[in-house]
BAFI-3210 file (N, C-alpha, C; in Angstrom, 3 decimals, decimal comma, padded with zeros to 6 digits):
// residues 284
n [1|2|3|4|5|6|7|8|9|10|11|12|13|14|15|16|17|18|19|20|21|22|23|24|25|26|27|28|29|30|31|32|33|34|35|36|37|38|39|40|41|42|43|44|45|46|47|48|49|50|51|52|53|54|55|56|57|58|59|60|61|62|63|64|65|66|67|68|69|70|71|72|73|74|75|76|77|78|79|80|81|82|83|84|85|86|87|88|89|90|91|92|93|94|95|96|97|98|99|100|101|102|103|104|105|106|107|108|109|110|111|112|113|114|115|116|117|118|119|120|121|122|123|124|125|126|127|128|129|130|131|132|133|134|135|136|137|138|139|140|141|142|143|144|145|146|147|148|149|150|151|152|153|154|155|156|157|158|159|160|161|162|163|164|165|166|167|168|169|170|171|172|173|174|175|176|177|178|179|180|181|182|183|184|185|186|187|188|189|190|191|192|193|194|195|196|197|198|199|200|201|202|203|204|205|206|207|208|209|210|211|212|213|214|215|216|217|218|219|220|221|222|223|224|225|226|227|228|229|230|231|232|233|234|235|236|237|238|239|240|241|242|243|244|245|246|247|248|249|250|251|252|253|254|255|256|257|258|259|260|261|262|263|264|265|266|267|268|269|270|271|272|273|274|275|276|277|278|279|280|281|282|283|284]
n.u [-045,441|-043,069|-040,338|-037,921|-038,048|-038,557|-036,265|-033,350|-030,636|-027,661|-025,556|-022,387|-020,904|-018,681|-015,594|-013,419|-010,106|-007,558|-004,375|-002,450|-001,686|-003,084|-003,468|-003,201|-004,046|-006,236|-006,348|-004,658|-005,810|-006,040|-005,870|-008,096|-009,906|-012,196|-011,980|-013,870|-015,018|-017,918|-018,176|-017,711|-019,683|-021,339|-021,990|-022,464|-024,396|-025,801|-028,467|-029,495|-026,685|-023,588|-021,424|-018,618|-015,983|-013,253|-010,669|-007,650|-005,042|-002,289|-000,090|001,132|001,806|000,038|000,246|-001,246|-004,450|-004,043|-003,959|-006,675|-008,230|-008,514|-009,111|-011,867|-013,105|-013,124|-014,861|-017,408|-018,040|-017,519|-020,279|-022,167|-022,074|-020,029|-018,417|-015,633|-012,719|-010,338|-008,540|-005,267|-004,186|-002,015|-000,501|000,215|001,021|003,329|001,722|000,199|-000,372|-001,630|-003,922|-005,083|-004,905|-007,428|-009,580|-011,079|-010,452|-007,698|-006,244|-005,104|-003,187|-000,517|001,444|001,188|002,630|004,045|003,625|005,907|006,465|007,319|009,269|009,044|010,890|011,525|013,396|015,542|018,117|019,409|021,682|024,074|022,833|022,004|023,609|025,236|023,555|023,605|022,110|020,375|018,839|016,216|015,298|012,942|012,563|010,727|011,095|013,639|013,432|012,225|012,857|013,611|014,977|014,856|015,747|017,093|018,956|022,106|022,289|021,393|022,603|021,106|018,918|018,380|018,636|016,043|014,156|014,102|013,233|010,942|009,999|010,615|008,535|006,198|006,583|006,091|003,241|002,341|003,643|002,230|-000,566|-000,480|000,469|-001,879|-003,588|-003,491|-002,686|-001,647|-001,480|000,934|003,857|006,359|010,229|009,954|012,550|012,543|009,315|009,268|010,927|010,839|010,586|009,629|007,371|006,423|002,593|002,682|005,126|003,960|001,753|003,171|005,005|002,303|000,950|-000,272|-004,376|-004,335|-004,769|-006,081|-008,478|-011,184|-013,584|-014,262|-013,067|-014,972|-017,011|-016,663|-017,229|-020,123|-021,721|-022,417|-023,698|-024,153|-023,517|-022,239|-021,700|-020,189|-019,848|-018,946|-017,680|-019,091|-020,069|-023,190|-025,099|-024,859|-023,269|-020,150|-020,969|-020,645|-018,008|-016,019|-013,692|-012,649|-011,074|-010,551|-010,329|-007,912|-005,900|-007,556|-007,397|-008,146|-010,132|-008,660|-006,855|-003,618|-002,893|000,172|000,841|-001,437|-000,940|001,519|002,072|001,133|001,992|004,422|002,815|002,017|004,672|006,434|003,999|005,360|007,165|006,629|005,278|007,030|009,143|008,259|008,561|007,131]
n.v [020,000|018,155|019,633|018,592|019,131|020,848|022,396|021,092|019,074|020,647|019,469|017,872|016,080|013,103|012,593|009,941|009,720|008,038|006,709|005,611|007,370|006,616|003,491|000,607|-003,104|-005,701|-006,682|-004,099|-001,498|001,420|004,628|006,838|008,829|007,451|005,546|006,580|009,250|008,704|008,651|011,058|013,018|011,837|013,104|015,396|015,687|015,232|015,178|018,261|019,404|021,138|021,288|019,777|017,807|016,018|014,233|012,947|010,990|010,307|009,251|010,444|009,737|008,501|011,805|012,564|011,254|012,980|015,388|015,666|013,622|016,438|018,332|017,853|017,592|021,138|021,835|020,194|021,822|024,586|024,639|023,243|025,042|025,466|025,381|023,789|021,393|020,272|017,187|016,179|013,369|010,901|011,779|013,421|014,021|015,215|014,322|013,809|015,879|018,007|016,974|017,869|020,385|021,233|022,098|024,404|025,598|024,046|021,323|019,673|017,145|017,673|015,761|015,606|014,959|016,935|018,585|017,950|018,617|017,738|016,725|013,236|010,500|006,635|003,733|000,809|-000,386|-003,656|-004,048|-005,561|-007,529|-009,243|-009,766|-011,508|-013,585|-014,820|-014,322|-013,321|-010,831|-010,135|-007,015|-005,611|-002,718|000,636|003,146|005,392|005,979|004,975|002,989|003,840|004,805|001,965|-000,587|-002,828|-001,632|000,126|002,926|005,803|009,365|011,983|010,419|010,417|013,496|014,537|013,211|014,531|017,155|016,467|016,201|018,111|019,947|018,883|019,808|022,177|022,685|021,398|024,086|026,104|025,116|024,794|027,459|029,230|027,603|028,061|031,094|033,335|033,085|031,160|031,961|030,885|030,774|029,723|028,857|027,571|026,141|024,477|022,165|019,488|018,867|017,776|017,966|018,462|018,870|021,263|023,036|022,874|024,615|027,468|028,039|027,786|026,042|024,994|025,894|025,358|023,704|020,514|017,682|016,618|016,763|018,057|020,711|020,468|021,146|023,023|025,025|023,924|024,026|021,665|020,067|019,169|016,646|014,291|012,614|009,867|009,340|006,141|004,664|002,710|-000,711|-001,508|-004,372|-006,487|-004,966|-006,206|-008,728|-008,339|-007,716|-008,688|-008,410|-009,300|-011,207|-014,122|-013,918|-013,676|-015,779|-018,309|-017,193|-015,970|-016,953|-013,679|-013,490|-015,304|-017,405|-016,668|-014,813|-012,811|-013,477|-012,476|-010,193|-008,854|-008,638|-007,533|-004,395|-004,560|-003,592|-001,475|000,253|000,134|001,229|004,157|004,519|004,904|006,697|009,131|007,978|005,977]
n.w [020,092|021,293|023,851|022,375|019,873|019,392|020,415|018,950|020,265|019,703|017,262|015,838|013,356|013,445|012,022|010,924|009,956|009,228|009,142|006,945|003,958|000,613|-002,023|-000,414|000,540|001,011|003,196|004,813|004,151|002,412|003,433|001,264|-000,281|-003,271|-000,999|001,102|001,264|001,743|003,394|004,448|002,466|004,789|006,592|006,464|005,790|007,653|009,375|011,664|011,771|013,096|012,590|011,939|012,338|012,231|013,588|012,908|012,104|010,888|008,554|006,573|002,974|-000,212|-001,995|-003,713|-002,789|-000,569|-001,160|-003,481|-001,154|001,050|-000,531|-001,398|001,102|001,397|-000,676|000,581|002,792|002,117|000,335|002,659|003,841|006,138|009,543|010,305|012,099|013,385|014,366|015,843|016,481|017,032|015,089|012,622|009,753|006,998|004,768|006,322|007,213|005,329|005,067|008,275|007,326|005,734|007,726|009,147|011,910|013,754|016,090|018,515|020,782|023,243|022,893|020,398|017,197|014,492|011,416|009,142|006,580|003,723|000,840|000,544|-001,477|-001,303|-001,312|-002,202|-003,536|-005,505|-006,735|-007,159|-005,636|-006,713|-008,972|-007,035|-007,126|-009,427|-011,014|-014,005|-015,631|-017,771|-019,128|-021,597|-023,554|-024,571|-025,643|-023,649|-021,139|-019,704|-017,621|-016,297|-013,262|-011,990|-009,338|-009,461|-011,325|-011,771|-010,176|-011,785|-012,933|-014,333|-014,464|-011,909|-011,007|-012,799|-010,732|-008,512|-010,005|-010,137|-007,249|-006,529|-007,692|-006,179|-003,170|-003,462|-003,881|-002,421|-000,120|-000,836|-000,544|002,502|002,968|001,756|003,235|006,480|006,454|007,673|009,883|010,456|011,661|011,685|009,273|005,875|005,793|008,140|008,244|005,619|005,946|006,213|008,020|012,267|014,649|017,765|019,594|021,284|020,057|017,110|017,197|018,293|015,806|014,353|013,164|014,289|016,201|018,777|021,656|022,732|023,172|021,373|022,027|024,346|023,417|021,702|023,406|024,376|022,234|021,439|023,707|027,097|025,867|023,623|021,663|019,470|016,544|015,168|011,886|009,766|007,676|006,340|004,321|002,870|003,323|000,774|-001,490|000,060|000,560|-002,566|-003,069|-000,855|000,461|002,670|005,406|005,100|001,931|002,444|003,300|002,080|-001,166|-004,397|-007,894|-008,768|-007,766|-006,807|-003,150|-002,641|-003,627|-002,721|000,351|000,297|-001,218|001,380|003,006|002,255|001,843|005,031|006,481|004,964|005,553|007,857|007,652|007,135|010,101|011,327|010,435|012,812|014,754|015,799]
ca.u [-044,814|-042,577|-039,398|-037,312|-037,737|-038,257|-035,282|-032,862|-029,504|-026,843|-024,665|-021,492|-020,511|-017,653|-014,788|-012,516|-009,190|-006,544|-003,423|-001,322|-002,253|-002,738|-003,838|-003,322|-004,029|-007,738|-006,051|-004,501|-006,569|-004,733|-006,301|-008,213|-010,115|-012,116|-013,012|-014,090|-016,691|-019,545|-018,482|-017,496|-020,992|-023,345|-020,935|-022,016|-025,885|-026,705|-029,293|-029,547|-025,283|-023,360|-019,896|-017,990|-014,927|-012,593|-009,907|-006,845|-004,286|-001,725|001,877|001,121|001,324|000,479|-000,100|-003,261|-004,645|-004,277|-005,016|-007,494|-010,108|-008,217|-009,718|-013,527|-013,650|-013,459|-015,363|-018,486|-018,101|-018,658|-021,189|-023,439|-021,357|-020,324|-017,240|-014,380|-012,260|-009,529|-008,282|-004,466|-003,829|-000,530|000,495|-000,529|002,300|002,869|000,408|-001,606|-000,546|-001,551|-005,703|-005,501|-005,631|-009,001|-010,071|-010,557|-009,155|-006,534|-006,054|-003,772|-002,423|000,591|002,275|001,099|004,237|003,345|004,389|007,174|005,873|008,380|008,670|010,370|010,876|012,964|013,869|016,445|019,238|019,361|021,921|024,936|022,386|021,741|024,631|026,021|022,862|024,168|020,329|020,235|017,868|015,790|014,460|012,545|011,193|010,348|010,583|013,901|013,810|010,900|013,720|013,899|014,411|014,866|016,652|017,903|019,920|022,683|022,311|021,280|022,766|019,753|017,333|017,929|017,393|014,887|013,040|013,781|012,839|009,342|009,791|009,828|007,535|005,309|006,255|005,828|002,252|002,384|003,540|001,299|-001,918|-000,519|000,337|-002,878|-004,935|-002,914|-002,301|-001,244|-001,433|001,906|005,183|007,573|010,131|009,529|013,400|011,950|008,487|008,543|012,412|010,565|010,828|007,960|007,890|005,651|001,971|003,234|006,159|003,554|001,706|003,916|004,739|001,242|000,735|-002,506|-004,862|-004,661|-003,796|-006,971|-009,079|-012,164|-014,445|-013,586|-013,229|-016,587|-018,289|-016,445|-017,548|-021,678|-021,469|-022,484|-025,545|-023,692|-023,917|-020,893|-021,745|-019,320|-019,782|-018,135|-018,038|-020,249|-020,675|-023,749|-024,958|-024,817|-021,219|-020,194|-021,385|-019,810|-016,262|-015,885|-012,134|-012,225|-009,711|-010,547|-009,860|-005,744|-006,104|-008,302|-007,621|-009,710|-009,055|-008,484|-005,222|-003,125|-002,923|000,514|000,298|-002,282|-000,131|003,606|001,418|000,239|003,537|004,990|001,800|002,200|006,660|005,316|003,601|005,863|008,112|006,560|004,581|007,812|009,300|008,149|009,021|006,190]
ca.v [019,790|017,912|020,595|018,295|018,473|022,519|022,446|019,493|019,241|020,638|017,779|017,876|015,021|013,341|011,043|009,701|009,435|007,669|005,021|005,932|007,431|005,170|002,114|-000,500|-005,038|-006,229|-005,855|-003,208|-000,954|002,715|005,633|007,023|009,587|006,061|005,211|008,428|009,693|008,301|008,792|012,874|013,182|011,962|014,207|017,519|016,118|015,018|015,939|019,252|019,398|021,917|021,390|018,573|017,555|015,595|013,165|012,635|009,641|009,837|009,909|010,465|008,857|009,885|013,344|012,782|010,790|013,726|016,833|015,127|014,123|018,086|019,382|017,024|018,199|022,217|021,788|019,713|022,823|026,138|023,598|023,116|026,205|024,213|025,164|022,011|021,121|018,829|017,460|015,512|011,782|010,602|012,197|014,562|014,992|014,997|013,959|013,135|017,543|017,990|016,547|018,464|022,116|021,440|022,418|025,857|025,310|022,654|021,815|018,579|016,976|018,927|015,325|014,814|014,942|017,640|018,877|017,267|019,323|018,033|015,287|011,576|008,793|005,600|002,533|-000,056|-001,493|-004,975|-005,261|-006,149|-008,815|-010,084|-010,741|-012,552|-014,831|-015,104|-014,118|-012,223|-009,924|-009,489|-006,028|-005,090|-001,026|001,146|004,884|005,553|006,534|003,888|001,759|005,381|004,302|000,722|-001,154|-003,392|-001,075|001,204|004,771|006,839|010,237|011,888|009,851|011,075|014,627|014,073|012,343|015,327|018,252|015,867|016,478|020,100|020,043|018,817|020,142|023,948|022,021|021,636|025,200|027,000|024,648|025,500|028,633|028,908|027,685|028,741|032,047|034,986|032,223|030,678|031,845|030,575|031,426|029,278|028,136|026,222|024,862|023,774|021,520|018,025|019,212|017,400|018,409|018,835|019,982|022,018|023,548|022,813|025,870|027,892|027,974|028,380|025,147|024,371|026,704|025,684|022,182|019,773|017,097|016,685|016,602|018,957|021,139|020,536|021,443|024,905|025,772|023,892|023,538|020,527|018,879|018,673|015,003|013,788|011,474|009,564|008,872|005,724|004,558|000,768|-000,972|-002,600|-005,793|-006,155|-004,633|-006,822|-010,162|-008,333|-007,529|-008,964|-008,015|-009,914|-012,044|-014,886|-014,057|-014,029|-017,450|-019,358|-017,285|-016,478|-016,701|-013,373|-013,044|-017,351|-017,258|-017,127|-013,220|-011,967|-013,119|-011,164|-008,071|-008,125|-008,943|-006,166|-003,323|-004,580|-003,494|000,181|001,582|000,056|001,995|005,525|005,217|004,362|008,014|009,268|007,340|005,698]
ca.w [020,407|022,337|023,328|022,062|018,193|018,844|020,024|019,469|019,956|018,541|016,492|015,531|012,878|013,539|011,350|011,434|009,253|010,402|008,092|005,199|002,755|-000,226|-002,060|000,408|000,328|001,547|004,848|004,649|003,712|002,358|003,187|-000,134|-001,353|-002,831|000,445|002,491|000,121|001,712|005,310|004,143|002,198|004,552|007,884|006,149|005,132|008,963|010,455|012,348|012,249|013,224|012,250|011,582|012,761|011,307|013,793|012,029|013,020|009,789|009,130|005,256|001,600|-001,445|-002,615|-004,628|-002,537|000,302|-002,025|-003,519|000,556|001,481|-001,972|-001,427|002,422|001,865|-001,089|000,764|003,738|001,163|-000,390|003,546|005,101|008,105|010,179|009,938|013,631|012,532|015,857|015,136|017,414|017,240|014,266|011,800|009,313|005,611|004,020|006,913|007,588|004,435|005,338|008,296|006,653|005,256|008,984|009,626|013,390|013,923|016,817|018,725|021,622|023,723|022,217|018,977|016,383|013,643|010,251|008,170|004,957|002,467|000,144|000,315|-001,931|-001,049|-002,225|-002,463|-004,840|-005,667|-008,853|-006,843|-004,271|-008,117|-009,694|-005,849|-006,543|-010,346|-012,113|-015,684|-015,602|-018,764|-019,394|-022,970|-023,353|-025,582|-024,903|-022,988|-019,575|-018,787|-017,337|-015,383|-011,498|-011,540|-008,018|-010,573|-012,210|-011,278|-010,166|-013,131|-012,178|-014,634|-013,194|-010,590|-011,047|-013,022|-010,185|-007,461|-010,058|-009,568|-005,947|-005,850|-007,746|-005,450|-002,549|-004,181|-004,485|-000,515|000,475|-001,387|000,220|003,733|003,446|002,163|004,672|007,825|006,046|008,759|011,521|010,512|012,219|011,476|008,359|005,524|005,953|009,723|008,071|005,237|005,356|006,538|009,948|012,333|016,014|018,906|018,552|021,399|019,001|016,718|018,457|018,331|014,878|013,792|012,170|014,598|016,702|019,685|022,531|023,386|022,322|020,079|023,100|025,784|022,570|020,757|024,394|024,483|021,408|021,340|025,733|027,400|026,107|022,009|020,512|018,877|016,352|014,461|011,338|009,458|006,059|006,255|003,455|002,681|002,769|-000,816|-001,393|001,391|-000,128|-004,123|-002,975|001,109|000,722|003,927|005,769|003,834|000,996|002,420|003,387|001,307|-002,280|-006,057|-008,958|-009,221|-007,047|-005,888|-001,864|-002,225|-004,088|-001,761|001,762|-000,203|-000,675|002,476|004,318|001,439|003,155|006,505|006,192|004,110|006,190|008,787|007,497|007,895|010,849|012,141|010,863|013,244|015,944|016,468]
c.u [-043,926|-041,169|-038,122|-036,667|-038,315|-037,041|-033,532|-031,332|-028,353|-025,972|-023,903|-020,700|-019,319|-016,956|-013,668|-011,568|-007,881|-005,979|-002,938|-002,016|-001,858|-003,658|-003,542|-003,946|-005,312|-007,607|-005,639|-005,069|-006,134|-005,803|-006,946|-010,054|-012,046|-013,403|-013,373|-015,619|-017,399|-019,105|-018,917|-019,022|-021,512|-022,749|-021,633|-023,566|-026,344|-026,975|-029,089|-027,677|-024,940|-021,935|-019,552|-016,299|-014,314|-010,460|-008,703|-005,706|-003,351|-000,516|002,059|000,787|001,190|-000,072|-001,083|-003,925|-004,499|-004,662|-005,728|-008,883|-008,788|-009,465|-012,433|-013,935|-013,733|-014,481|-017,006|-018,829|-018,499|-019,645|-022,460|-022,833|-021,709|-018,995|-016,234|-013,598|-011,563|-008,743|-006,678|-004,226|-002,594|000,179|-000,870|000,383|002,940|002,101|-000,893|-001,089|-001,657|-003,550|-006,247|-005,529|-006,367|-009,632|-009,566|-010,266|-008,583|-005,871|-005,724|-003,250|-000,906|001,702|002,400|002,093|002,581|004,326|005,078|006,225|007,086|007,989|009,427|009,733|012,183|012,183|014,178|016,503|019,684|021,115|023,345|024,830|021,065|023,064|025,303|025,201|023,008|022,337|020,654|018,620|017,694|014,929|014,044|011,678|010,947|009,738|011,863|014,599|012,138|011,825|014,181|013,903|014,937|015,618|017,258|019,292|020,947|022,513|022,314|021,052|021,133|018,538|016,995|017,454|016,477|013,572|013,466|013,082|011,185|009,404|009,705|008,696|005,986|005,393|006,029|004,349|001,599|002,451|002,781|000,085|-001,749|-000,378|-002,007|-004,103|-004,565|-002,833|-001,301|-000,972|000,335|002,637|006,369|008,625|010,166|011,172|013,110|010,568|008,564|010,262|011,965|010,395|009,364|008,386|006,072|004,276|002,328|004,056|005,279|002,620|002,074|004,124|004,225|000,898|-000,250|-002,846|-005,001|-004,215|-005,280|-008,378|-010,330|-013,796|-014,976|-013,608|-014,653|-017,977|-017,890|-016,853|-019,523|-022,285|-022,078|-023,342|-024,813|-023,746|-023,028|-020,849|-020,758|-019,150|-018,420|-018,804|-018,286|-020,779|-021,625|-023,547|-024,491|-023,607|-021,195|-019,816|-020,948|-018,730|-016,137|-015,415|-011,594|-010,296|-009,834|-010,474|-007,749|-005,746|-006,443|-008,365|-008,353|-008,854|-008,434|-006,647|-004,588|-003,145|-001,874|000,507|-000,160|-001,487|001,035|002,615|000,983|000,968|004,211|004,234|002,469|003,669|006,032|004,882|004,315|006,531|008,122|006,181|006,768|009,268|009,291|007,999|007,502|005,963]
c.v [019,920|019,130|019,635|018,146|020,293|022,832|022,235|020,100|019,186|019,559|017,827|016,623|014,762|012,550|010,885|009,290|008,902|005,768|005,896|005,388|007,110|004,774|001,245|-002,330|-004,568|-005,563|-005,010|-001,820|000,419|003,441|006,843|008,062|008,770|005,730|006,137|008,951|010,420|008,995|010,777|013,427|013,300|012,437|015,562|016,770|015,249|015,495|017,024|019,429|020,574|022,557|019,867|018,729|015,939|014,563|012,619|011,496|009,965|010,865|010,216|009,329|009,290|010,696|013,791|012,715|011,900|015,206|016,182|014,487|016,288|018,283|018,958|017,730|019,815|022,582|021,250|021,170|024,378|025,364|024,370|024,538|025,951|024,645|023,751|022,256|019,977|019,040|015,646|015,091|012,262|011,402|013,037|014,975|014,724|014,798|013,879|015,259|017,947|017,970|017,819|020,826|022,247|021,925|023,457|026,235|023,678|022,415|019,742|018,872|017,950|017,426|014,431|015,070|015,734|017,995|017,851|017,429|018,897|016,985|014,264|009,890|007,787|004,343|001,605|-000,388|-002,228|-005,404|-005,864|-007,593|-009,856|-011,006|-011,574|-013,694|-015,656|-015,083|-013,068|-011,742|-009,147|-008,297|-005,492|-003,848|-000,378|002,689|004,584|005,816|004,926|003,023|002,846|004,565|002,737|000,395|-001,794|-003,531|-000,177|002,616|005,777|008,689|012,187|011,407|010,924|012,966|014,244|014,005|013,527|016,325|017,963|016,537|017,935|020,118|020,081|018,987|021,725|023,799|022,630|022,932|025,731|025,868|024,955|027,178|029,556|028,976|027,684|030,248|032,706|033,965|032,207|031,536|031,784|030,728|029,466|027,738|026,758|024,974|024,585|022,671|019,803|017,588|018,774|017,746|018,295|019,331|021,791|023,712|023,916|024,612|027,213|029,133|028,338|027,630|024,717|025,673|026,286|023,947|021,889|019,080|017,107|016,942|017,713|020,096|021,901|021,377|022,641|025,235|025,529|023,533|021,947|019,057|018,873|017,352|015,245|012,771|011,227|008,895|007,957|005,426|003,239|000,638|-001,451|-004,042|-006,644|-005,981|-005,377|-007,832|-009,673|-008,596|-007,432|-008,044|-007,904|-010,464|-012,785|-015,328|-014,990|-015,405|-018,570|-019,282|-016,858|-016,046|-015,393|-013,072|-014,953|-016,387|-016,657|-015,224|-012,764|-011,952|-011,745|-010,066|-007,509|-007,999|-007,980|-004,743|-003,418|-003,599|-001,886|000,497|001,346|001,033|003,827|005,705|005,225|006,125|009,251|009,149|006,535|004,238]
c.w [020,935|022,076|022,401|020,877|018,151|019,476|020,693|019,639|019,583|018,399|015,585|014,981|013,151|012,600|011,083|010,474|009,213|008,388|007,316|004,311|001,665|-000,310|-001,693|-000,138|000,843|003,529|005,357|003,964|003,491|002,624|001,239|-000,093|-001,444|-001,413|001,732|002,208|001,323|002,841|004,689|003,629|003,979|006,158|007,476|006,161|006,627|009,894|011,775|012,337|012,299|012,814|012,127|012,138|012,517|012,985|012,730|012,516|011,275|009,700|007,471|004,302|000,551|-001,424|-003,201|-003,878|-000,879|-000,248|-002,957|-002,555|000,819|000,965|-001,870|000,449|002,229|000,769|-000,471|002,326|003,434|001,664|001,255|004,515|006,055|007,816|010,122|011,093|013,374|014,732|015,202|016,140|017,379|017,072|013,258|010,154|007,013|004,587|004,943|007,695|006,514|004,219|006,454|008,249|006,301|006,400|008,794|010,920|012,622|014,981|017,812|020,127|021,721|022,574|020,837|017,851|015,572|012,212|009,178|006,222|004,177|001,711|-000,273|-000,794|-001,692|-001,626|-001,987|-003,103|-004,651|-007,103|-007,721|-005,812|-005,932|-008,660|-007,438|-006,492|-008,405|-011,557|-013,048|-015,534|-016,830|-019,079|-021,187|-022,184|-024,195|-025,032|-023,953|-021,936|-019,214|-018,125|-015,864|-013,768|-010,787|-011,128|-008,830|-011,292|-011,664|-010,960|-011,349|-013,241|-013,228|-014,377|-011,807|-009,955|-011,553|-012,125|-008,641|-008,133|-009,687|-008,164|-005,595|-006,678|-006,725|-004,068|-002,956|-004,470|-002,691|000,218|-000,102|-000,825|001,252|004,610|002,942|002,957|005,368|006,875|007,210|009,326|011,349|011,411|011,580|009,752|006,993|005,300|007,203|008,768|006,863|003,958|005,864|007,488|010,594|014,167|016,620|018,395|020,182|020,696|017,987|017,082|018,368|017,239|013,879|012,869|013,140|015,303|017,978|020,485|022,586|022,301|021,676|020,931|024,144|024,349|021,314|022,013|024,097|023,293|021,266|022,335|025,328|026,558|024,110|021,718|019,206|017,324|014,132|013,038|010,636|008,160|006,090|005,334|003,498|002,587|001,684|-000,345|-000,876|000,731|-001,537|-003,780|-001,278|000,628|002,666|004,225|005,029|002,778|000,987|002,674|002,718|-000,990|-003,257|-006,246|-009,493|-009,090|-006,017|-004,659|-001,782|-002,996|-003,187|-000,589|001,321|-000,544|-000,060|003,521|003,508|002,401|003,885|006,763|005,607|004,975|007,539|009,366|007,929|008,702|011,096|012,061|011,408|014,972|016,855|016,398]
res [m|p|k|r|f|r|n|p|k|p|v|v|a|v|v|r|l|g|g|v|i|g|s|g|t|p|l|r|p|g|l|t|l|g|g|v|a|t|a|l|e|t|a|f|k|t|r|h|v|k|a|v|a|l|a|i|n|s|p|g|g|s|p|v|q|s|t|l|i|h|t|r|i|r|a|l|a|k|e|k|q|l|p|v|y|v|f|c|e|d|v|a|a|s|g|g|y|m|l|a|c|a|g|d|e|i|y|a|d|h|s|s|v|i|g|s|i|g|v|i|s|a|g|f|g|f|t|d|l|i|k|k|l|g|v|e|r|r|v|y|t|a|g|e|k|k|l|a|l|d|p|f|q|p|e|n|a|s|d|i|k|r|l|k|a|l|q|k|d|i|h|e|t|f|k|s|l|v|k|e|s|r|g|e|a|l|k|g|t|e|k|t|l|f|t|g|e|f|w|t|g|i|k|a|l|e|l|g|l|i|d|g|l|g|d|l|r|s|v|m|r|g|k|f|g|d|e|v|v|l|k|l|v|g|a|n|r|s|w|l|k|r|r|l|n|p|g|s|s|l|d|l|f|y|g|s|q|a|q|p|l|a|h|k|f|a|d|n|i|i|s|a|i|e|e|r|s|i|w|s|r|y|g|l]
***
């Protein structure tokens, strides 16, 4: 038997988790469990795999999708008895840092943006605008709270109170996940770590939010030797799936029966603006 089969090179499966977390549009898809599940499953089943490495570059987004992806990674790691190493690129903040906490060890660049362990809800108010335009809005609901936080209505103190209570619950869940993941590695106080503040990789290391500074290739070579094979695992769709659900740029320009061209164009523009605003919170 050839030597290469008797002593195969160690393999580290690499999965990239990049972008805003949550639903998006065909041209700007968000990071969701449905979109990455296949890649994760494949990574943990890779032949001769010794570990799974996650390359994360995300400013956060949906807390639900963040939790779902985190949970799936930890479940696969436990099932396959494989270590998970996380490498933060430009940013691993908010939900992006929640994904990072799925790793047994977390690494980042000196200048990576790490943290933002908090919850945010942002929007606009258009009450004065529609008055100036002479627009009369007509809304009918069943349920007195169904119109809560409507941007075309003046802010209501009770609605804001309910929103803050909701945010507090989500924040507590996020804090518990970080504490469970990082354990005694955390060196900062709760008033420092869980305010929504974010730091560079250097400061994050001091606070115990990450385990070291370094890039994926160098760290994996240090752990598994210079002959380690880094195998990138993607979520490529089959030819049949692409034909049945293309989600291509042509749909944007030519439209479809399900969604008119103007709606598709508007959705993608709004999605791009929202995505840009999330990234810009971290100076990117």
